[in-house]
N, C-alpha and C positions, 0 to 999 in steps of 0.2 A: 587975457586972451582977446584977440581981435574978433574972432568969429567962433561959433560953435562948430564942432565936427560935422554936424548935420548941414550947416550952411556950406562948408567946404565941399562936402560930398554932393550936395545938390548942384553946386557950380561945376564940379567935375563930372556930374552925371550927364550933362548936356552933350559934351563931345563923345562920351562913352555911348550914349544913346544913339547919336548919329552914326557912330562906327558900327554898332550892332544893327542899326537900320540898313546900313550899306550891305552888311552881310546878308540880311534878310532879302534885300532886293536881288542880290546875286543868286540866292536860293530860288526866288520866284521866277527869275528869267532863265534859270538853268535848264528848264524843259525845252526852251526854244534855242538857247545858245549854250552848247555843251561846254565850251571853255569857261563859262561862268562858274562851274563847279570847282575848278582848280583855284579860282580867285577866292572862293569861300575858304578854302583850306589855308591860303596865304594870309587872309585877314584873320582867321582863327589863330594862326601861329603868331601874328603880331599883337593880338589882344593882350597877352600878359605884359608886353612892353608898354602899351598905352596905359593900362591900369597901374602898373608899377610907377610910371612917370607921374601920373596924377597923384598917387599916394605919396610919392617922394616930395612932390611940390607942397602937399599939405604939411608934411613933417618939417620942411625947410621954412615954410611961412609961419608955422606955429611950433617952436621947439618943444612945447609942453606935450604935444601929441607924438613925440618920438618915443612911443611905447607901443609894444605889440598890440595890446588891447585897444588902444585908441586908433591906431592905424588900421587894425583889422575891422573895427566898427566903421571907420571911414570908407574902407574898401567895400564892405558889404553894402552900405547905403549908396555908394557911388554906383555899384552894379544894379541895385534895386531901382534907383532913379533912371539909369540908362535903359534898363529892361522895360520900365513903364513907357518910355518914349518909343522904343522899338515895338512894343506890343500894340501901342496905339496905331502906328502906321501899318503894322502887319495885319491887325484886325480889320482896319478899313479896307486894305487891299483884298484880304481873303473873303470878306463879306460882300463888298460892293463891286470890286473890279473883277476878281477871278474866283467866284465861289466854288468852281470845280477843280481847283488847284490840287487838292489832295488826291482826288480820283485820277487826275492826269498823271500825277507823280507815280502813283502805284501802277497804273497801266503802262507807263513808260518803263518801270522796272520789270513788269511782266514781259513786255516786248523785248527788252534787253536780254532777259533770261532765256526766252524762247529762241532768240537769235544766236545764243552762245553755243560753242561746240559741245558743251556739257549740259545741254538742255534736258536730256533724258534723266540725268541725275537730280535735276531740280524740278521734276514734274509735280511732285507733291506740293512743293512751295508755290509753284505757278498756279496749280489748281486751288490752293488755299487763298491765294491773293485774288484770283478771279471770283471765287465764291464770296469773299469779303466785299468786293466792289458790287457784285450783283445783289447781295443781301443788304446793302447800305450800312455796313458795319464799320466803315471807316470814320474817323473823327471828323467833326465839322471844322470849319475854319477857326472858330473861336476856341474849340477844344484843343486844336493844334497850337494856337497862340498861347493858351493857358499852360499847356504842358511844356512848351518851349520856354515860357517865362519862368516856370518853376525850376526847370533844368538849368537855365542860365543863372538864376539867383543862387541855386545850390553850388554850381560850379564856381561862380564868382566868389562865393563865401570861402570855399576851400582855397582858391587861388589867392584871395586877399590875405588869408592866414599865412600862406607860404611867402607871399611878397612882403608882408609886414615883418616877418622874421628876418628876411634878407635885408630889408631897409634898415631895421633897427641894428642888426649885427654890423652892417657896413658903416652905418652912421656912428656907432659907438667906436668902431675901430678907427675911423677917420678922425673922430674927436680926440682919441688918445694919441694919434700920430701928431696932430696939431699941437696939443698940449705938451707933448714930450719935446718938441723942437723949440 
């Protein structure tokens, strides 16, 4: 073997981390630029393709890793390394650049709900959100980053399992077709 699965994952983690950071940037500017929200969803839809591409490259570079367990581990570590990169930049932003981001986001949601035609139906939710802001019950920037990091790692783990099953299945099928001809 040329490299360990951890080295492959660390190398793949850099572009994944930059991709996740780009998603975070769009989240942070979505308060000021409403169209940024739709870009977050487009990037989220593209994430499985990026991760699958990186995992497939690991399998092609090292055929010994063309197993579900090895690719799953590689995918998990790729997402962990990428999440660490994103968490670093997000933490810096939320602590030093815009520490009031969470409050702004919640208050933006309150104003949107109040301006909707069904505001009366959401009065309890609006009141609860206002009370949370007033009582300083919202998470800090670092708590938000930590929660998002855990969510990203868990989601990435599940996604890596699904992608590793697909990659191994299609790789095995492709190998049988080549050997049969």
